[in-house]
C-alpha positions, -999 to 999 in steps of 0.1 A, spaced: 59 665 -221 46 662 -185 39 699 -183 10 695 -207 -9 670 -185 -17 681 -150 -48 683 -127 -68 702 -152 -75 697 -189 -45 692 -211 -36 722 -232 -57 726 -263 -38 729 -296 -67 718 -318 -87 741 -341 -119 725 -328 -108 719 -292 -126 750 -278 -160 734 -286 -151 702 -267 -138 722 -237 -169 743 -236 -191 712 -233 -168 698 -205 -170 730 -186 -207 733 -189 -213 697 -178 -190 701 -148 -207 733 -138 -241 717 -141 -230 686 -121 -216 709 -93 -249 728 -93 -269 696 -91 -247 682 -63 -251 714 -42 -288 715 -48 -295 679 -39 -272 681 -9 -291 711 4 -324 693 -3 -312 662 16 -303 683 47 -337 700 45 -355 666 44 -335 652 73 -346 680 95 -381 686 81 -392 649 85 -371 639 115 -386 611 137 -390 634 168 -414 656 149 -431 628 130 -430 597 153 -456 579 132 -449 574 95 -474 588 70 -478 564 41 -499 586 19 -483 593 -14 -475 630 -12 -446 639 -34 -430 673 -36 -433 690 -69 -398 704 -66 -379 672 -74 -401 666 -104 -394 701 -117 -357 696 -112 -358 662 -131 -376 678 -160 -352 707 -160 -322 683 -161 -338 664 -191 -344 697 -210 -308 708 -202 -293 676 -216 -314 679 -247 -301 715 -252 -266 703 -246 -269 677 -273 -287 699 -298 -268 731 -293 -233 719 -286 -226 682 -291 -243 676 -324 -227 706 -342 -192 694 -332 -200 658 -343 -212 671 -377 -181 692 -380 -157 664 -373 -175 634 -389 -196 648 -418 -172 676 -430 -140 657 -437 -113 679 -455 -106 671 -491 -77 648 -498 -61 676 -518 -58 699 -488 -52 673 -460 -23 650 -451 -36 615 -452 -22 589 -428 -32 554 -417 -32 544 -381 -34 507 -374 -36 496 -338 -24 463 -324 -16 447 -291 3 468 -281 15 494 -305 4 521 -329 15 515 -365 16 547 -386 16 546 -424 22 577 -446 19 576 -484 50 588 -502 54 618 -524 30 602 -549 2 605 -523 -8 569 -528 -7 543 -501 11 511 -510 -8 479 -511 -9 459 -478 -16 423 -473 -23 405 -439 -3 375 -452 29 397 -453 26 409 -417 55 400 -394 76 416 -368 97 435 -394 66 445 -414 37 450 -390 15 466 -416 21 439 -443 33 465 -468 39 449 -502 74 461 -511 69 449 -547 41 474 -552 55 506 -569 32 528 -548 48 514 -516 84 522 -526 83 557 -511 58 551 -482 69 558 -447 59 537 -417 67 541 -380 58 525 -348 44 547 -320 57 578 -338 33 601 -354 46 634 -369 23 660 -385 28 695 -398 12 724 -379 -17 743 -395 -26 715 -419 -56 693 -418 -48 657 -409 -71 629 -422 -64 598 -403 -79 564 -412 -82 542 -381 -82 504 -380 -70 476 -358 -54 442 -363 -68 423 -334 -92 439 -308 -109 472 -304 -85 500 -294 -92 537 -290 -71 563 -306 -68 592 -281 -49 625 -287 -56 645 -255 -42 678 -268 -62 675 -300 -94 665 -282 -97 635 -305 -109 601 -292 -121 574 -316 -123 536 -315 -102 516 -339 -122 486 -349 -109 454 -367 -123 451 -402 -132 488 -404 -115 520 -416 -128 549 -396 -118 584 -408 -112 612 -383 -96 646 -389 -79 673 -369 -57 703 -373 -30 714 -349 -24 751 -343 8 749 -322 40 728 -323 53 705 -296 58 669 -284 28 652 -270 14 617 -266 -9 591 -281 -29 571 -256 -53 541 -259 -86 549 -243 -99 513 -245 -88 485 -223 -73 462 -249 -55 435 -230 -29 429 -203 -4 451 -220 -28 480 -224 -5 502 -204 21 499 -232 -1 515 -258 16 549 -255 28 566 -286 44 600 -294 26 627 -313 49 654 -326 36 686 -343 64 701 -364 68 732 -385 63 724 -422 101 725 -428 109 702 -399 81 678 -409 95 676 -445 130 670 -431 117 642 -408 98 627 -437 128 626 -460 150 612 -433 127 583 -427 117 577 -463 149 558 -474 144 532 -446 118 515 -467 139 514 -498 164 490 -483 
């Protein structure tokens, strides 16, 4: 797993990841250009207005036009970055959710300090949950008496998805604000108590990766590490069937 996370960006296995990476590369190139430009300007000013050449300070307001032009250019660049790159990706991810018929739905419920994953069973219906039923053995409060819950699959810190299939994840939290972060999928979204926030993604390659929490959520924040596994459809079906009977006991 370590090979996917180095000095550069993690590998991109998401169908929308290229857009995120493009924004990151453009922003870093622009920041490097600004750094070099302002550094050169600083050196110029130090020599141009050194005390030996100007022993008496001149207090008249005489600004260069160049810094103003640069500031306006930066503002225009940021507006273009938002309008041409950021907004289209946001619309694609948040306003164009895949249909439930085509996607695999999953609930992700964060808590201090674990990720609880909830899959509907073969009926495609999530079983009823109740906060009063939550305990160490049943962290999601799944009502085992509900017929829809009989075939549901729940895991802790283990999220398996099939490759080449849209995944519609409903994020929520039990206690404080967490942040669901899949680096290789270029997905990062807060999980807020009392809300169910949908996000979707689609993997284009298989492998074992990780789930991270990108929000400081308490003293045990470092423990909020889960495992994100992208399987072939056959392997995912086998994993699902292997875990399904565990809830029938």
